Backbone of each chain as nested JSON, in Angstrom:
{
  "chains": [
    {"id": "A", "residues": [
      {"number": 1, "name": "UNK", "atoms": {"N": [0.884, -1.207, -0.054], "CA": [-0.096, 0.009, 0.051], "C": [0.892, 1.184, 0.033]}},
      {"number": 2, "name": "UNK", "atoms": {"N": [0.746, 2.095, -1.035], "CA": [1.51, 3.274, -1.112], "C": [0.834, 4.404, -0.428]}},
      {"number": 3, "name": "UNK", "atoms": {"N": [1.517, 5.459, -0.03], "CA": [0.936, 6.68, 0.545], "C": [0.26, 7.555, -0.633]}},
      {"number": 4, "name": "UNK", "atoms": {"N": [-0.332, 8.665, -0.13], "CA": [-1.062, 9.559, -1.083], "C": [0.013, 9.925, -2.224]}},
      {"number": 5, "name": "UNK", "atoms": {"N": [-0.494, 9.892, -3.439], "CA": [0.365, 10.181, -4.57], "C": [0.266, 11.611, -5.015]}},
      {"number": 6, "name": "UNK", "atoms": {"N": [1.318, 12.246, -5.5], "CA": [1.138, 13.497, -6.242], "C": [2.071, 13.331, -7.428]}},
      {"number": 7, "name": "UNK", "atoms": {"N": [2.013, 14.349, -8.229], "CA": [2.766, 14.185, -9.507], "C": [4.264, 14.062, -9.244]}},
      {"number": 8, "name": "UNK", "atoms": {"N": [4.737, 14.73, -8.213], "CA": [6.133, 14.493, -7.837], "C": [6.214, 13.931, -6.327]}},
      {"number": 9, "name": "UNK", "atoms": {"N": [6.908, 12.869, -6.208], "CA": [7.065, 12.273, -4.897], "C": [7.968, 13.132, -4.057]}},
      {"number": 10, "name": "UNK", "atoms": {"N": [7.371, 13.532, -3.056], "CA": [8.191, 14.605, -2.013], "C": [9.356, 13.869, -1.271]}},
      {"number": 11, "name": "UNK", "atoms": {"N": [9.397, 12.597, -1.256], "CA": [10.547, 11.929, -0.669], "C": [11.614, 11.494, -1.614]}},
      {"number": 12, "name": "UNK", "atoms": {"N": [11.301, 11.72, -2.939], "CA": [12.239, 11.4, -3.904], "C": [13.532, 12.086, -3.694]}},
      {"number": 13, "name": "UNK", "atoms": {"N": [14.761, 11.493, -3.686], "CA": [15.947, 12.122, -3.339], "C": [16.258, 13.316, -4.297]}},
      {"number": 14, "name": "UNK", "atoms": {"N": [15.749, 13.213, -5.678], "CA": [15.938, 14.313, -6.548], "C": [15.228, 15.564, -6.091]}},
      {"number": 15, "name": "UNK", "atoms": {"N": [14.026, 15.315, -5.566], "CA": [13.144, 16.435, -5.086], "C": [13.801, 17.024, -3.832]}},
      {"number": 16, "name": "UNK", "atoms": {"N": [14.224, 16.185, -2.948], "CA": [14.783, 16.704, -1.619], "C": [16.055, 17.394, -2.026]}},
      {"number": 17, "name": "UNK", "atoms": {"N": [16.852, 16.914, -2.909], "CA": [18.109, 17.588, -3.321], "C": [17.735, 18.919, -3.868]}},
      {"number": 18, "name": "UNK", "atoms": {"N": [16.793, 18.933, -4.825], "CA": [16.473, 20.178, -5.495], "C": [16.045, 21.297, -4.523]}},
      {"number": 19, "name": "UNK", "atoms": {"N": [15.258, 20.943, -3.585], "CA": [14.698, 21.936, -2.632], "C": [15.932, 22.456, -1.736]}},
      {"number": 20, "name": "UNK", "atoms": {"N": [16.767, 21.365, -1.29], "CA": [17.849, 21.877, -0.47], "C": [18.83, 22.837, -1.242]}},
      {"number": 21, "name": "UNK", "atoms": {"N": [19.024, 22.544, -2.568], "CA": [19.868, 23.365, -3.44], "C": [19.276, 24.708, -3.428]}},
      {"number": 22, "name": "UNK", "atoms": {"N": [18.01, 24.861, -3.757], "CA": [17.415, 26.145, -3.9], "C": [17.559, 26.87, -2.619]}},
      {"number": 23, "name": "UNK", "atoms": {"N": [17.381, 26.23, -1.489], "CA": [17.428, 26.896, -0.153], "C": [18.785, 27.436, 0.099]}},
      {"number": 24, "name": "UNK", "atoms": {"N": [19.828, 26.656, -0.26], "CA": [21.255, 27.081, -0.1], "C": [21.613, 28.168, -0.96]}},
      {"number": 25, "name": "UNK", "atoms": {"N": [21.069, 28.083, -2.172], "CA": [21.198, 29.244, -3.194], "C": [20.806, 30.502, -2.706]}},
      {"number": 26, "name": "UNK", "atoms": {"N": [19.5, 30.46, -2.126], "CA": [18.899, 31.635, -1.64], "C": [19.707, 32.12, -0.385]}},
      {"number": 27, "name": "UNK", "atoms": {"N": [20.127, 31.246, 0.512], "CA": [20.917, 31.597, 1.63], "C": [22.209, 32.327, 1.236]}},
      {"number": 28, "name": "UNK", "atoms": {"N": [22.69, 31.974, 0.082], "CA": [23.856, 32.636, -0.52], "C": [23.628, 33.958, -1.237]}},
      {"number": 29, "name": "UNK", "atoms": {"N": [22.328, 34.223, -1.307], "CA": [21.91, 35.485, -1.959], "C": [22.117, 35.439, -3.477]}},
      {"number": 30, "name": "UNK", "atoms": {"N": [22.077, 34.269, -4.04], "CA": [22.266, 34.196, -5.442], "C": [21.055, 33.819, -6.206]}},
      {"number": 31, "name": "UNK", "atoms": {"N": [20.839, 34.416, -7.476], "CA": [19.805, 33.95, -8.283], "C": [20.114, 32.692, -9.022]}},
      {"number": 32, "name": "UNK", "atoms": {"N": [19.17, 32.079, -9.702], "CA": [19.548, 30.94, -10.441], "C": [20.453, 31.322, -11.596]}},
      {"number": 33, "name": "UNK", "atoms": {"N": [20.326, 32.476, -12.063], "CA": [21.24, 32.959, -13.232], "C": [22.672, 33.139, -12.656]}},
      {"number": 34, "name": "UNK", "atoms": {"N": [22.775, 33.657, -11.404], "CA": [24.076, 33.896, -10.92], "C": [24.771, 32.582, -10.558]}},
      {"number": 35, "name": "UNK", "atoms": {"N": [24.068, 31.564, -10.024], "CA": [24.558, 30.304, -9.659], "C": [25.031, 29.546, -10.924]}},
      {"number": 36, "name": "UNK", "atoms": {"N": [24.154, 29.671, -12.004], "CA": [24.448, 28.993, -13.322], "C": [25.737, 29.526, -13.844]}},
      {"number": 37, "name": "UNK", "atoms": {"N": [25.905, 30.886, -13.863], "CA": [27.031, 31.513, -14.353], "C": [28.3, 31.08, -13.533]}},
      {"number": 38, "name": "UNK", "atoms": {"N": [28.185, 31.144, -12.294], "CA": [29.322, 30.783, -11.402], "C": [29.725, 29.327, -11.52]}},
      {"number": 39, "name": "UNK", "atoms": {"N": [28.726, 28.405, -11.718], "CA": [29.126, 27.003, -11.775], "C": [29.39, 26.507, -13.226]}},
      {"number": 40, "name": "UNK", "atoms": {"N": [29.011, 27.264, -14.11], "CA": [29.228, 26.942, -15.537], "C": [28.143, 25.926, -16.065]}},
      {"number": 41, "name": "UNK", "atoms": {"N": [27.064, 25.8, -15.311], "CA": [25.954, 25.027, -15.782], "C": [24.856, 25.812, -16.479]}},
      {"number": 42, "name": "UNK", "atoms": {"N": [24.083, 25.236, -17.319], "CA": [23.137, 26.043, -17.888], "C": [21.934, 26.371, -16.952]}},
      {"number": 43, "name": "UNK", "atoms": {"N": [21.315, 27.591, -17.025], "CA": [20.273, 27.944, -16.075], "C": [19.074, 27.05, -16.272]}},
      {"number": 44, "name": "UNK", "atoms": {"N": [18.73, 26.564, -17.478], "CA": [17.602, 25.713, -17.661], "C": [17.813, 24.373, -16.947]}},
      {"number": 45, "name": "UNK", "atoms": {"N": [19.172, 23.882, -17.044], "CA": [19.458, 22.6, -16.298], "C": [19.295, 22.799, -14.756]}},
      {"number": 46, "name": "UNK", "atoms": {"N": [19.961, 23.967, -14.248], "CA": [19.885, 24.212, -12.872], "C": [18.389, 24.338, -12.472]}},
      {"number": 47, "name": "UNK", "atoms": {"N": [17.467, 24.937, -13.213], "CA": [16.054, 24.982, -12.92], "C": [15.444, 23.595, -12.802]}},
      {"number": 48, "name": "UNK", "atoms": {"N": [15.832, 22.797, -13.69], "CA": [15.254, 21.354, -13.684], "C": [15.844, 20.619, -12.462]}},
      {"number": 49, "name": "UNK", "atoms": {"N": [17.065, 20.762, -12.07], "CA": [17.578, 20.19, -10.81], "C": [16.837, 20.676, -9.679]}},
      {"number": 50, "name": "UNK", "atoms": {"N": [16.562, 22.015, -9.502], "CA": [15.882, 22.543, -8.415], "C": [14.429, 21.977, -8.339]}},
      {"number": 51, "name": "UNK", "atoms": {"N": [13.907, 21.673, -9.417], "CA": [12.529, 21.073, -9.569], "C": [12.444, 19.602, -9.227]}},
      {"number": 52, "name": "UNK", "atoms": {"N": [13.622, 19.111, -9.066], "CA": [13.623, 17.644, -8.775], "C": [13.521, 16.797, -9.96]}},
      {"number": 53, "name": "UNK", "atoms": {"N": [13.861, 17.289, -11.19], "CA": [13.561, 16.536, -12.325], "C": [14.866, 15.901, -12.878]}},
      {"number": 54, "name": "UNK", "atoms": {"N": [15.944, 16.057, -12.211], "CA": [17.215, 15.581, -12.636], "C": [17.933, 14.627, -11.669]}},
      {"number": 55, "name": "UNK", "atoms": {"N": [18.524, 13.553, -12.115], "CA": [19.381, 12.692, -11.329], "C": [20.847, 13.209, -11.308]}},
      {"number": 56, "name": "UNK", "atoms": {"N": [20.982, 14.308, -10.708], "CA": [22.321, 15.029, -10.854], "C": [23.542, 14.107, -10.475]}},
      {"number": 57, "name": "UNK", "atoms": {"N": [24.594, 14.177, -11.181], "CA": [25.72, 13.408, -11.0], "C": [26.809, 14.086, -10.154]}},
      {"number": 58, "name": "UNK", "atoms": {"N": [27.795, 13.344, -9.64], "CA": [28.868, 13.799, -8.827], "C": [29.546, 15.072, -9.203]}},
      {"number": 59, "name": "UNK", "atoms": {"N": [30.03, 15.065, -10.46], "CA": [30.765, 16.282, -10.862], "C": [30.075, 17.476, -10.937]}},
      {"number": 60, "name": "UNK", "atoms": {"N": [28.702, 17.424, -11.257], "CA": [27.795, 18.661, -11.099], "C": [27.516, 19.014, -9.755]}},
      {"number": 61, "name": "UNK", "atoms": {"N": [27.389, 18.111, -8.789], "CA": [27.208, 18.361, -7.378], "C": [28.456, 19.134, -6.882]}},
      {"number": 62, "name": "UNK", "atoms": {"N": [29.635, 18.718, -7.311], "CA": [30.83, 19.397, -6.874], "C": [30.925, 20.76, -7.476]}},
      {"number": 63, "name": "UNK", "atoms": {"N": [30.495, 20.911, -8.731], "CA": [30.534, 22.314, -9.291], "C": [29.606, 23.22, -8.505]}},
      {"number": 64, "name": "UNK", "atoms": {"N": [28.448, 22.792, -8.301], "CA": [27.498, 23.709, -7.59], "C": [28.004, 23.971, -6.244]}},
      {"number": 65, "name": "UNK", "atoms": {"N": [28.58, 23.006, -5.554], "CA": [29.013, 23.264, -4.115], "C": [30.2, 24.316, -4.188]}},
      {"number": 66, "name": "UNK", "atoms": {"N": [30.982, 24.222, -5.179], "CA": [32.223, 25.142, -5.271], "C": [31.648, 26.529, -5.562]}},
      {"number": 67, "name": "UNK", "atoms": {"N": [30.637, 26.542, -6.402], "CA": [30.095, 27.907, -6.789], "C": [29.359, 28.539, -5.523]}},
      {"number": 68, "name": "UNK", "atoms": {"N": [28.916, 27.782, -4.543], "CA": [28.229, 28.285, -3.343], "C": [29.226, 28.292, -2.216]}},
      {"number": 69, "name": "UNK", "atoms": {"N": [30.482, 28.012, -2.512], "CA": [31.541, 28.018, -1.382], "C": [31.076, 27.164, -0.28]}},
      {"number": 70, "name": "UNK", "atoms": {"N": [30.547, 25.89, -0.697], "CA": [30.157, 24.889, 0.33], "C": [30.817, 23.619, -0.037]}},
      {"number": 71, "name": "UNK", "atoms": {"N": [30.732, 22.607, 0.942], "CA": [31.335, 21.287, 0.515], "C": [30.316, 20.452, -0.143]}},
      {"number": 72, "name": "UNK", "atoms": {"N": [30.629, 19.472, -1.017], "CA": [29.646, 18.707, -1.784], "C": [28.677, 18.031, -0.729]}},
      {"number": 73, "name": "UNK", "atoms": {"N": [29.301, 17.568, 0.373], "CA": [28.336, 16.873, 1.36], "C": [27.335, 17.849, 1.975]}},
      {"number": 74, "name": "UNK", "atoms": {"N": [27.513, 19.212, 1.959], "CA": [26.6, 20.114, 2.434], "C": [25.305, 19.977, 1.555]}},
      {"number": 75, "name": "UNK", "atoms": {"N": [25.518, 19.829, 0.372], "CA": [24.225, 19.784, -0.591], "C": [23.496, 18.502, -0.42]}},
      {"number": 76, "name": "UNK", "atoms": {"N": [23.904, 17.564, 0.316], "CA": [23.188, 16.316, 0.58], "C": [22.654, 16.151, 2.001]}},
      {"number": 77, "name": "UNK", "atoms": {"N": [22.792, 17.311, 2.778], "CA": [22.43, 17.1, 4.19], "C": [21.066, 16.838, 4.424]}},
      {"number": 78, "name": "UNK", "atoms": {"N": [20.191, 17.203, 3.569], "CA": [18.65, 16.935, 3.773], "C": [18.299, 15.585, 3.429]}},
      {"number": 79, "name": "UNK", "atoms": {"N": [19.149, 14.878, 2.83], "CA": [18.861, 13.441, 2.341], "C": [19.226, 12.427, 3.563]}}
    ]},
    {"id": "B", "residues": [
      {"number": 1, "name": "UNK", "atoms": {"N": [50.572, 25.798, -15.223], "CA": [51.419, 24.616, -14.828], "C": [50.705, 23.591, -14.058]}},
      {"number": 2, "name": "UNK", "atoms": {"N": [50.567, 22.451, -14.604], "CA": [49.878, 21.409, -13.88], "C": [50.944, 20.588, -13.036]}},
      {"number": 3, "name": "UNK", "atoms": {"N": [50.411, 19.845, -11.976], "CA": [51.294, 18.93, -11.203], "C": [51.451, 17.694, -11.998]}},
      {"number": 4, "name": "UNK", "atoms": {"N": [52.314, 16.867, -11.34], "CA": [52.615, 15.565, -11.904], "C": [51.469, 14.852, -12.396]}},
      {"number": 5, "name": "UNK", "atoms": {"N": [51.587, 14.4, -13.547], "CA": [50.33, 13.639, -14.11], "C": [50.399, 12.157, -13.766]}},
      {"number": 6, "name": "UNK", "atoms": {"N": [49.29, 11.498, -13.642], "CA": [49.25, 10.034, -13.817], "C": [48.062, 9.717, -14.578]}},
      {"number": 7, "name": "UNK", "atoms": {"N": [47.755, 8.505, -14.838], "CA": [46.773, 8.132, -15.769], "C": [45.253, 8.426, -15.115]}},
      {"number": 8, "name": "UNK", "atoms": {"N": [45.315, 8.436, -13.779], "CA": [44.056, 8.886, -13.061], "C": [44.368, 10.112, -12.112]}},
      {"number": 9, "name": "UNK", "atoms": {"N": [43.73, 11.204, -12.232], "CA": [43.946, 12.416, -11.427], "C": [43.429, 12.011, -10.051]}},
      {"number": 10, "name": "UNK", "atoms": {"N": [44.38, 12.125, -9.038], "CA": [44.051, 11.79, -7.686], "C": [43.143, 12.757, -6.94]}},
      {"number": 11, "name": "UNK", "atoms": {"N": [42.963, 13.973, -7.617], "CA": [41.989, 14.834, -6.993], "C": [40.697, 14.958, -7.633]}},
      {"number": 12, "name": "UNK", "atoms": {"N": [40.571, 14.135, -8.737], "CA": [39.264, 14.01, -9.436], "C": [38.157, 13.627, -8.445]}},
      {"number": 13, "name": "UNK", "atoms": {"N": [37.113, 14.248, -8.408], "CA": [36.094, 13.834, -7.389], "C": [35.614, 12.401, -7.59]}},
      {"number": 14, "name": "UNK", "atoms": {"N": [35.634, 11.877, -8.758], "CA": [35.224, 10.534, -9.002], "C": [36.251, 9.577, -8.373]}},
      {"number": 15, "name": "UNK", "atoms": {"N": [37.493, 9.902, -8.34], "CA": [38.46, 9.062, -7.679], "C": [38.372, 9.197, -6.178]}},
      {"number": 16, "name": "UNK", "atoms": {"N": [38.172, 10.374, -5.7], "CA": [38.101, 10.63, -4.253], "C": [36.804, 9.862, -3.753]}},
      {"number": 17, "name": "UNK", "atoms": {"N": [35.722, 9.961, -4.504], "CA": [34.463, 9.385, -3.972], "C": [34.7, 7.778, -3.999]}},
      {"number": 18, "name": "UNK", "atoms": {"N": [35.392, 7.242, -5.074], "CA": [35.483, 5.877, -5.21], "C": [36.377, 5.282, -3.953]}},
      {"number": 19, "name": "UNK", "atoms": {"N": [37.424, 5.939, -3.633], "CA": [38.217, 5.538, -2.54], "C": [37.489, 5.595, -1.175]}},
      {"number": 20, "name": "UNK", "atoms": {"N": [36.723, 6.633, -1.04], "CA": [35.958, 6.777, 0.118], "C": [34.831, 5.69, 0.3]}},
      {"number": 21, "name": "UNK", "atoms": {"N": [34.233, 5.498, -0.799], "CA": [33.294, 4.324, -0.819], "C": [33.902, 2.992, -0.498]}},
      {"number": 22, "name": "UNK", "atoms": {"N": [35.039, 2.724, -1.123], "CA": [35.641, 1.446, -0.787], "C": [36.036, 1.327, 0.723]}},
      {"number": 23, "name": "UNK", "atoms": {"N": [36.542, 2.468, 1.196], "CA": [36.874, 2.432, 2.603], "C": [35.697, 2.297, 3.5]}},
      {"number": 24, "name": "UNK", "atoms": {"N": [34.6, 2.861, 3.269], "CA": [33.391, 2.803, 4.019], "C": [32.817, 1.347, 3.944]}},
      {"number": 25, "name": "UNK", "atoms": {"N": [32.938, 0.788, 2.625], "CA": [32.491, -0.596, 2.467], "C": [33.337, -1.571, 3.267]}},
      {"number": 26, "name": "UNK", "atoms": {"N": [34.545, -1.306, 3.339], "CA": [35.406, -2.249, 4.143], "C": [35.112, -2.145, 5.635]}},
      {"number": 27, "name": "UNK", "atoms": {"N": [34.909, -0.844, 6.156], "CA": [34.614, -0.535, 7.413], "C": [33.245, -1.276, 7.924]}},
      {"number": 28, "name": "UNK", "atoms": {"N": [32.415, -1.434, 6.858], "CA": [31.15, -2.083, 7.195], "C": [31.278, -3.643, 7.036]}},
      {"number": 29, "name": "UNK", "atoms": {"N": [32.502, -4.147, 6.682], "CA": [32.833, -5.594, 6.558], "C": [32.15, -6.093, 5.425]}},
      {"number": 30, "name": "UNK", "atoms": {"N": [31.864, -5.433, 4.436], "CA": [31.27, -5.948, 3.176], "C": [32.133, -6.031, 2.034]}},
      {"number": 31, "name": "UNK", "atoms": {"N": [32.008, -7.13, 1.221], "CA": [32.746, -7.27, -0.044], "C": [31.975, -6.503, -1.169]}},
      {"number": 32, "name": "UNK", "atoms": {"N": [32.537, -6.287, -2.207], "CA": [32.053, -5.715, -3.42], "C": [30.675, -6.476, -3.711]}},
      {"number": 33, "name": "UNK", "atoms": {"N": [30.797, -7.843, -3.689], "CA": [29.598, -8.602, -4.09], "C": [28.504, -8.296, -3.089]}},
      {"number": 34, "name": "UNK", "atoms": {"N": [28.771, -8.298, -1.732], "CA": [27.785, -8.08, -0.804], "C": [27.021, -6.712, -1.004]}},
      {"number": 35, "name": "UNK", "atoms": {"N": [27.964, -5.702, -1.195], "CA": [27.324, -4.379, -1.346], "C": [26.464, -4.261, -2.615]}},
      {"number": 36, "name": "UNK", "atoms": {"N": [26.95, -4.813, -3.734], "CA": [26.27, -4.941, -4.896], "C": [24.829, -5.606, -4.706]}},
      {"number": 37, "name": "UNK", "atoms": {"N": [24.904, -6.627, -4.016], "CA": [23.647, -7.345, -3.844], "C": [22.655, -6.542, -3.034]}},
      {"number": 38, "name": "UNK", "atoms": {"N": [23.23, -5.903, -1.935], "CA": [22.392, -5.196, -1.021], "C": [21.867, -3.81, -1.633]}},
      {"number": 39, "name": "UNK", "atoms": {"N": [22.645, -3.14, -2.517], "CA": [22.285, -1.909, -3.154], "C": [21.46, -2.184, -4.373]}},
      {"number": 40, "name": "UNK", "atoms": {"N": [21.45, -3.339, -4.957], "CA": [20.81, -3.636, -6.191], "C": [21.636, -3.131, -7.484]}},
      {"number": 41, "name": "UNK", "atoms": {"N": [22.946, -2.724, -7.234], "CA": [23.72, -2.284, -8.347], "C": [24.519, -3.554, -8.799]}},
      {"number": 42, "name": "UNK", "atoms": {"N": [24.993, -3.531, -10.073], "CA": [25.815, -4.536, -10.546], "C": [27.146, -4.554, -10.038]}},
      {"number": 43, "name": "UNK", "atoms": {"N": [27.789, -5.622, -9.731], "CA": [29.206, -5.682, -9.071], "C": [30.116, -5.046, -10.03]}},
      {"number": 44, "name": "UNK", "atoms": {"N": [30.091, -5.113, -11.326], "CA": [30.987, -4.592, -12.237], "C": [30.81, -3.004, -12.331]}},
      {"number": 45, "name": "UNK", "atoms": {"N": [29.667, -2.561, -12.105], "CA": [29.381, -1.113, -12.043], "C": [30.088, -0.583, -10.794]}},
      {"number": 46, "name": "UNK", "atoms": {"N": [29.808, -1.281, -9.556], "CA": [30.355, -0.911, -8.285], "C": [31.97, -0.91, -8.408]}},
      {"number": 47, "name": "UNK", "atoms": {"N": [32.49, -1.769, -9.019], "CA": [33.946, -1.9, -9.174], "C": [34.471, -0.648, -10.01]}},
      {"number": 48, "name": "UNK", "atoms": {"N": [33.713, -0.291, -11.018], "CA": [34.215, 0.859, -11.85], "C": [34.015, 2.229, -10.942]}},
      {"number": 49, "name": "UNK", "atoms": {"N": [33.051, 2.216, -10.121], "CA": [32.712, 3.369, -9.268], "C": [33.988, 3.595, -8.269]}},
      {"number": 50, "name": "UNK", "atoms": {"N": [34.19, 2.418, -7.658], "CA": [35.327, 2.375, -6.64], "C": [36.754, 2.693, -7.474]}},
      {"number": 51, "name": "UNK", "atoms": {"N": [36.857, 2.457, -8.592], "CA": [38.123, 2.753, -9.341], "C": [38.061, 4.199, -9.798]}},
      {"number": 52, "name": "UNK", "atoms": {"N": [36.996, 4.89, -9.59], "CA": [36.857, 6.404, -10.025], "C": [36.645, 6.56, -11.393]}},
      {"number": 53, "name": "UNK", "atoms": {"N": [36.022, 5.485, -12.091], "CA": [35.747, 5.595, -13.476], "C": [34.306, 6.088, -13.826]}},
      {"number": 54, "name": "UNK", "atoms": {"N": [33.538, 6.274, -12.82], "CA": [32.042, 6.682, -13.114], "C": [31.638, 8.031, -12.37]}},
      {"number": 55, "name": "UNK", "atoms": {"N": [30.947, 8.703, -13.097], "CA": [30.314, 9.961, -12.562], "C": [28.984, 9.528, -11.954]}},
      {"number": 56, "name": "UNK", "atoms": {"N": [29.02, 8.931, -10.781], "CA": [27.857, 8.36, -10.143], "C": [26.84, 9.505, -9.864]}},
      {"number": 57, "name": "UNK", "atoms": {"N": [25.591, 9.1, -9.98], "CA": [24.61, 10.12, -9.856], "C": [23.792, 9.866, -8.572]}},
      {"number": 58, "name": "UNK", "atoms": {"N": [22.998, 10.871, -8.22], "CA": [22.35, 10.954, -6.876], "C": [21.611, 9.669, -6.437]}},
      {"number": 59, "name": "UNK", "atoms": {"N": [20.791, 9.121, -7.303], "CA": [19.999, 8.004, -6.876], "C": [20.87, 6.871, -6.532]}},
      {"number": 60, "name": "UNK", "atoms": {"N": [21.96, 6.617, -7.198], "CA": [22.886, 5.491, -6.907], "C": [23.596, 5.826, -5.655]}},
      {"number": 61, "name": "UNK", "atoms": {"N": [24.045, 7.064, -5.419], "CA": [24.708, 7.425, -4.117], "C": [23.766, 7.084, -3.048]}},
      {"number": 62, "name": "UNK", "atoms": {"N": [22.394, 7.396, -3.154], "CA": [21.515, 7.199, -2.032], "C": [21.277, 5.597, -1.92]}},
      {"number": 63, "name": "UNK", "atoms": {"N": [21.315, 4.841, -2.988], "CA": [21.266, 3.37, -2.86], "C": [22.408, 2.705, -2.106]}},
      {"number": 64, "name": "UNK", "atoms": {"N": [23.652, 3.238, -2.36], "CA": [24.836, 2.732, -1.733], "C": [24.854, 3.227, -0.27]}},
      {"number": 65, "name": "UNK", "atoms": {"N": [24.393, 4.43, 0.078], "CA": [24.345, 4.893, 1.444], "C": [23.417, 3.999, 2.182]}},
      {"number": 66, "name": "UNK", "atoms": {"N": [22.149, 3.713, 1.672], "CA": [21.292, 2.914, 2.406], "C": [21.802, 1.466, 2.609]}},
      {"number": 67, "name": "UNK", "atoms": {"N": [22.504, 1.021, 1.599], "CA": [23.009, -0.386, 1.806], "C": [24.018, -0.536, 2.709]}},
      {"number": 68, "name": "UNK", "atoms": {"N": [24.768, 0.64, 3.007], "CA": [25.851, 0.732, 3.994], "C": [25.232, 1.345, 5.414]}},
      {"number": 69, "name": "UNK", "atoms": {"N": [23.981, 1.405, 5.492], "CA": [23.421, 2.079, 6.717], "C": [24.023, 3.491, 7.061]}},
      {"number": 70, "name": "UNK", "atoms": {"N": [24.358, 4.257, 6.024], "CA": [24.944, 5.5, 6.2], "C": [24.033, 6.666, 5.519]}},
      {"number": 71, "name": "UNK", "atoms": {"N": [24.271, 7.878, 5.797], "CA": [23.582, 8.99, 5.157], "C": [24.305, 9.213, 3.809]}},
      {"number": 72, "name": "UNK", "atoms": {"N": [23.605, 9.661, 2.766], "CA": [24.238, 9.993, 1.506], "C": [25.366, 10.932, 1.73]}},
      {"number": 73, "name": "UNK", "atoms": {"N": [25.224, 12.012, 2.552], "CA": [26.292, 12.881, 2.766], "C": [27.527, 12.304, 3.259]}},
      {"number": 74, "name": "UNK", "atoms": {"N": [27.447, 11.162, 4.041], "CA": [28.638, 10.499, 4.494], "C": [29.571, 10.016, 3.423]}},
      {"number": 75, "name": "UNK", "atoms": {"N": [28.949, 9.64, 2.28], "CA": [29.746, 9.171, 1.171], "C": [30.488, 10.303, 0.482]}},
      {"number": 76, "name": "UNK", "atoms": {"N": [30.183, 11.548, 0.781], "CA": [30.815, 12.697, 0.218], "C": [31.719, 13.441, 1.087]}},
      {"number": 77, "name": "UNK", "atoms": {"N": [32.02, 12.84, 2.325], "CA": [32.722, 13.622, 3.371], "C": [34.236, 13.872, 2.902]}},
      {"number": 78, "name": "UNK", "atoms": {"N": [34.788, 13.042, 2.062], "CA": [36.15, 13.229, 1.659], "C": [36.335, 14.318, 0.565]}},
      {"number": 79, "name": "UNK", "atoms": {"N": [35.22, 14.643, 0.01], "CA": [35.258, 15.682, -1.077], "C": [35.109, 17.114, -0.541]}}
    ]}
  ]
}
């Protein structure tokens, strides 16, 4: 028996990661555009990561952490 | 000017992750075979991750952490 469904599973690691990333980005006072520029990732890709639509891989996790002046493990704290 | 080269860059996040994973696996007293079985990942894939040859993505990081009874962020502590 599964719990109540929604279009995006709120406990999906991709969703939890995306929310955490958006929160850390806001804490750093950065827009999606600024973080995209600083990390070298496309803004559209970053947006889809924050919406929990991407299974982001290690190298991009490291790029985002560096752009936020955080450790890669900080981006996984909510998981 | 780059530092001394080797066939695999020792500071590559994939290499650092792979070594940390292998260390945590050994600390848990698990063989590659046991961790592969517990995580649902192929042993050959797990071997390539530990050798730093894979840009492992979030969902597989979470699967490995769960199989090791660790938090996903624990697997990134060395990064």
